[in-house]
C-alpha positions in Angstrom: 0.0 0.0 0.0 2.8 2.4 0.8 4.3 1.9 -2.6 1.0 2.8 -4.2 0.7 5.9 -2.1 4.2 6.9 -3.1 3.2 6.8 -6.8 4.3 3.2 -7.6 2.3 0.0 -8.0 0.6 -1.3 -5.0 1.5 -4.9 -5.9 4.9 -6.4 -5.2 7.3 -6.4 -8.1 7.3 -10.3 -8.4 3.5 -10.2 -8.8 3.7 -7.5 -11.5 6.4 -9.5 -13.4 4.3 -12.7 -13.2 1.2 -10.8 -14.5 3.3 -9.4 -17.4 4.6 -12.8 -18.4 1.1 -14.4 -18.2 -0.4 -11.6 -20.3 2.2 -12.1 -23.0 1.6 -15.8 -22.9 -2.1 -15.2 -23.6 -1.5 -12.5 -26.3 -1.3 -15.0 -29.3 -4.7 -16.4 -28.4 -6.2 -12.9 -28.0 -4.8 -12.0 -31.4 -6.7 -14.9 -32.9 -9.9 -14.6 -30.9 -10.9 -11.0 -30.5 -12.5 -8.8 -33.3 -9.8 -6.2 -32.8 -6.5 -6.1 -31.0 -4.2 -3.0 -31.0 -0.6 -3.4 -29.8 1.2 -0.4 -28.4 4.8 0.1 -27.5 5.4 2.4 -24.6 9.2 2.0 -24.3 10.3 4.8 -26.7 11.6 8.0 -25.4 10.9 11.4 -26.8 13.1 12.8 -29.5 13.2 16.2 -31.2 10.8 14.8 -33.9 8.6 12.5 -31.8 6.8 12.9 -28.5 7.1 10.2 -25.8 4.1 7.9 -25.1 2.5 4.8 -26.4 2.9 4.2 -30.1 0.6 2.0 -32.1 2.8 -0.8 -33.7 0.2 -3.3 -34.9 -3.5 -3.8 -35.5 -5.2 -7.1 -36.0 -8.8 -6.8 -37.2 -11.1 -9.7 -37.9 -8.1 -12.1 -37.9 -6.0 -10.0 -40.3 -2.9 -8.0 -39.6 -4.0 -4.6 -40.8 -1.2 -2.4 -39.7 2.4 -3.3 -38.7 5.1 -0.7 -38.0 8.6 -2.0 -37.5 11.0 -2.5 -36.0 8.8 -4.5 -33.6 9.8 -5.1 -30.0 10.7 -8.8 -29.4 7.5 -9.4 -27.4 5.3 -8.2 -30.2 7.2 -10.1 -32.9 7.0 -13.3 -30.8 3.2 -13.0 -30.2 2.4 -12.1 -33.8 4.5 -15.1 -35.1 2.8 -17.4 -32.6 -0.6 -16.2 -33.8 0.3 -17.1 -37.4 1.3 -13.7 -38.8 5.0 -14.5 -39.2 4.9 -14.2 -43.0 3.4 -10.7 -42.8 5.9 -9.1 -40.4 8.6 -6.6 -41.5 12.1 -8.1 -41.7 13.5 -5.7 -39.0 
C-alpha cells in the first residue's frame, strides 16, 4: 500500500512480473480470438521529432494483420508469429 501511495504500483514487483509474463503468454490467443487487438509500444523516449508515449505498432482486425510498423519489439514479434502472422511481419 505504501508503494501505491508513493506513486508506484501497490502490488509487489514479483506479482507484477508474473502478470506481465502471463499476459504475454495469452496474447497470441487474443490476437486470434478478438475482433480487434491493437498493440502499443510504450518504451520509446521522446526525441526532437517524436513525443514520448504509447505508439501503435500493430493492429489485428477480424483475424487479419491490418497495420504493422517496424521495427517491432521482441514481445510483439513473438506474439504475432505465434498467432500465425509471421509471413506478414517486417524483416526488421
